[in-house]
N, C-alpha and C positions, 0 to 999 in steps of 0.2 A: 708780549705786546704786538710783535709782528702777526702771530694769531689771530690776535683780538681786531688788529686792524683789516686782515683777511675777512674776518665775521661781517664787520661791519659793512665793507665794500658789497659783500656778498647781500645783506640785506638790504643796501640800497637797491640791487639788481633786482630785487626780486627772486632771491634764490638764495636765501638765509637756511641753512641746515643741510645744503647740498654738498658743501665742502668737508667734512669730515667723512660723510658716506663715500664720495668718491676716494678718499684718503685709504677708508676702509678697503675698498675694491681691488686698489692699486695695491696693497700691501697683499692682500689675498690672492692676487694675481702673481706677485713674486714668489710669494710661497710655492704655490701650485706650479709656476714654471721650473723653480728651483727642483723640485722633485722630479716633476719630468725629466728635468737635463740628465742627472747624475744615472736614471734607468736608463735613457734614449744612449747615453754613455756605454752605459754596461752592456746595452745590445749589442752596439756596433763593436765593441771592443771583443764578447765573444766570437760574431761573425768574421772579423778580421783573424783572430788566431784560429779557428777552426778553418777557415778557406787557406790562409799561410799552411797549414799542416797536413790537406788534402793534395799538395802541389808535392809534399816529401809522400805520402803514402800512394800518390799516382806514379809515380817515378819507380815505385818499389811494384806494384803491382802489375804495370803495364808491361812487364816482359812476360807476362804469359798468358796477357787475357785482351783481346782487342778492344781497340776504342769503342766501338759500339754497343759491345757487350759490357764492357765496364759501367759505360753510362746505363745500361738497361738495369744491371745488378745493384748500383747503387741507389736509382730511383725506387727498384721494387722494393729494397728494405726501406727506404725513405716513405714511400707510400703506406708501408704497414705500421712504421712507426707514428707517421701524422693522423692515420686512421683512428688508431686507439687514443690518440690525445683527444680527438675530435670526439670521443666517445662522450654522451651526454649534453652536449654544447648545444645552443640554440642555431638553426643556421640562418642566416639571412638569405631572401630571397634575392636573386641577382636580377638588374634589366638585361634585355639582349646587349647593349651595349657594353655592359659590365662583364658579359659571358665572352664576348668577342675579344676583349683586352685580357681577359684572364686566359682565354686559348691561346691569344698572342704569346702571355709570359711562359705558361706551358711549352710550347713548342719550340720558342726563339730561344729561351734562358735554359730551360731546364733539359731539353734534348739539344737542339741544335750546337749550341755554346759548347756543352760536355764534348759532344761526339767532335766537332770540329777542331776544339782545341787539343783533344787527346790524340787527332789524327796529325794535328799540325805538328804537334810536339816529337813524333816518330822521325821527322827529317828538319825541324827546327832545333838548334839548341838551346836550352834553358834561358841564358842570357838574352839572347835575341827573341825569343818568346816572351818575356817578361817587358822587353821594351814596349812589342808592339800590344800586348794585351793590355799595358797600361794607359793606351789611348783611350780605353772605353770612359775612364773620369772625366777627359778634357769632353769628350762628345756627349756625355751625361751633362756637363754644365751646358755646352751649346744648345742642347736640344730642352734641356729645363729650360733656360734663359727665354727661347723664345715661344714654346709650345704650353707651359706652364707659368709663364708670367714670372719667374722667380727674379729675372733681371741676373746683372753681372756685377755682384758687389766687389769691391776694389779690393779686398783682404781674400776673397774666396779665389779670385784671379790670380792675384799676386802668390798666394801661397800653392797652389795648383801647378802653377809654372816651377817655384821653386822643387816641388815635389815630384815632379815629371824630370826635372833636370835629374834630380837624384838617382833618377830610376835610368835614366839614361846612361850615367856612370856605372849602376850596377850592370846594367846591360855590356856596355863595352868592356868593364871587366873580367865578365865570366861568358861571354861569347868565343866560339869555338870557330866562327867561320864557316859553321856545318849548317846552311839552309837553302833548300831549293824555293823554286817560284812558287810552287802548288803548297807548301808546309806554310808559306810567310800569307797567302792567300788565306789560307784555312784559319790562321790564328787572326787576322783581321777582319775575316767573318766573322769569330770569335767577338772581340771586342766590339763590333758595331750591333749585334743582335742583344749584346748584354745590354748595351745604352739603350736599344728602344727600347727593350722589355722593361728594364728599369722605369724610365717615364712611363709607361702603359699602367706598370703597377702602382705608381704612385697614383695614380688616377682612380683606380680601381678603389685603392686603402684610403679613400676619401669619406666611404659608406660603409666597405666591407672588411670584417675584422681581420687584422693581421693572420692570424692560425689559419681561418677558413680559406683565404685567398692562397696561402701557401700550400695548404692542404688541396684543393682544387687544381693548381698550376702544376703540382707535381703529378699528380695523377694523370693528367691531360700530359705531360712530358713521359709519363711511363708508358702511357697506351702509343704516342709517337716513337718511343724506340721497340717497340713488340716485334717489328723486322728483324731485330737479333736477339731474339731469342735461342733459335737454334745455335747461334755461335757461342751464346752465352751457357747454355747446358754443355757442350763439347770442350769450352775453355774450365768450365769450373771443375769438371770431370777430371782432368789432369793438371789443374794449378795446383801448387803446394798448399799445406793448410794456413801459413801465415797472410797468403796472398789475398785467400778467401776472407780471412778476416780482415784484411785490409778492406775490401771490397764493403763489407759489413760496418766497418767505421765510417767510411767513405758515406753510405746513405745514412746513418744516425747521426754522425755529428757533423761535419762540412755542409750535408744536405735538409738533413731533416729540423735539427736545430739550428744551425745558422741561418737557415732561409728565413726564417721563423724569427729568430731575433733581427734580422735585416728587416723584415716588412715591418716588426714593429718601431725599428726605430728610424725606417722612413716614413712610418704615421706621425712623426712625433718631429720631423725636420724638413729642411728642404732637401730636393735631390741631387743638385748640386753639392753640398755641403758634405751630405752623405757620401757622394759619389768619391770625394776627394779622398776619404779615408781610407781607401782600398790602395792608395800609394803606400801603407804601411805594409802590406801583405808581403811586398820582395826583401824588404830588411829581416823580417821577422823568417820568411822560408830559408834565408841562408842560415842565420841561427840556427834554424831547427836542423836544416842540411848537416850543418855543422856539428852540431850535438848527436844525432841519431844514424846519420851518410859517411860520419869521418870527412865531409867535404869542406877543406880549410878553404874559407873564403877570399881572394886577393885585399890587399889592403886599398885599393881603389874601390871596390865592393862596400869594405866597410864604409867609407865616407861618401860614398851614395848613398847609403842607407841612412846615415846621421841626417844627410842633407834631405831626404825623403820626410823623414819624422819632423824637422823644423819645417818643411812646407806645410803638412799637413798640420802642425800645431799655428800657423799662422793663418791658413786658410780656417780652422775652429774658431778664428779670434771673432766675437759677438760685433757685429757695426754698431756704431755710438748712434742713440737714439735720436733723432732731432726735436730740439726743446722750442716747442712753440707757446707764446702767451696766452695766457686764458682770454676767453671771449669776456668782452664788456669791462676790461681794465683799464 
């Protein structure tokens, strides 16, 4: 009966038959969005797990391989892997603006971020580094809110603050107090360039496929790190086999795979919401360090990890859509 009334009202307004079509479109949109949502969640999950594992591998490989050499090594491996993945794919021509933004991503994120973080963690303990680097999701939310027009959804802000509080607890629990000013500034530089690069990448991904964007940025980052080729050759010549395997792993999984899945997820969600998911990295890193490095985490770190997970869950909650009355009713 209610449906009959709706049809009568639409008929008197000169829009008979429009309602069923609109309903079908809405239902189709919901199905499409549902399929896209789980793929986006899967892609983001692969990225966070891969990046969390990278911290454990870096902690092991950095003993005999310098920061610049380590960055170049993993980028060379990633460039070969991504180039193989691009075989047979049709390339989309970039505009000059898109080239400039892709170059920014490659230099800032793939090169400067890795080198600065690797160098910073030589003089900054893991706990302090975790607190500093997790300023990045906050900066991403601010930049995306202003520059990309994403705004500041209430649940995203609340969840981000809760997750950051969890990171602070992890940092306090695992900090040893070993941090000099130069190291702190290097880690802060990493967080800053990472935030800027992600916002730039979001703009490029509006038209350029995720894999192509990642491939080009990785090649640019590799070229930027070429001055470390001599150091890489010397370090690899004397490094144990397991550390060389660690560099290969860093190139294949946390770089080639994880940056590709990250770009895919960024194509299908807001930069602010995706940035908050990286707060899950420290708790997973603690768990992996416990399992593989026998680093037993303090109880406060476990509490902080749980709090970070709660914060991310809050931030990922969808906003309630505004219900507006149909026109002519």
